[in-house]
Phi, psi and omega in degrees: 000128179293154180296152178292152177241161177224149181261117178229137175055030178080011180229155178268138176231140174287158183235158174235112183054038177086357181260122180295140174257109182258115182291154178214144176268012181269348178249130182287150170246116180234126180057036179074010179236151181212190175243152175237128176269131177250126180234129169266125186251155173106140181294318182294336181259012181051050182250222179257133179234150177273142177243135182229146178277118179277157174071031177290147174296130181073023185296131179247342180191188181299111178071003182259121182241135177237124182233126177289129183247357176134178179236132183281174177296339178265015177065035177257123180281140180240143180224146172258117180251123182231141175242120179255110180207160175207180178223159178234132176265114187281330175221155186291340179268010179280347181228136177218162178233128170265125182254153178057044178278124182279119181247359183279343181247137178207160180275132176271106184290343179298322179297324181296319185275344183277348182281000000 
C-alpha cells in the first residue's frame, strides 16, 4: 500500500505516520543519505511559529510587499516583490534533526499491484 498523502500549499506530499515530508534543496544528499528536519508547528502546541511585519508599504498579504519600480522602454512594467518573515522556536524540543537517513532505497509499489 503506498504511503498516505496530504495536501499542503496546493500540492500533495507523502507522509510518514501522518507527518508530511516536505522536500528541500537546502539539505545535501551524500552517498544516498541526508538529514531530515522535524518541526512541531503552532503556538498552541509550543512549536515553531512564523512572524510577519505588519503595515509594510505596498502590503499585499502577511509580510508581502509589492512596489512598482517603473516601466521600461519596451513598455514592460517592473515590480519589486519582497517577503519579510522570520520564525520563532517557542520551546527547545520543537525542532529536531534525524541524521544519516537513507533515501536511496525505497519500495517499488508497482510490483505489489502487478501480482
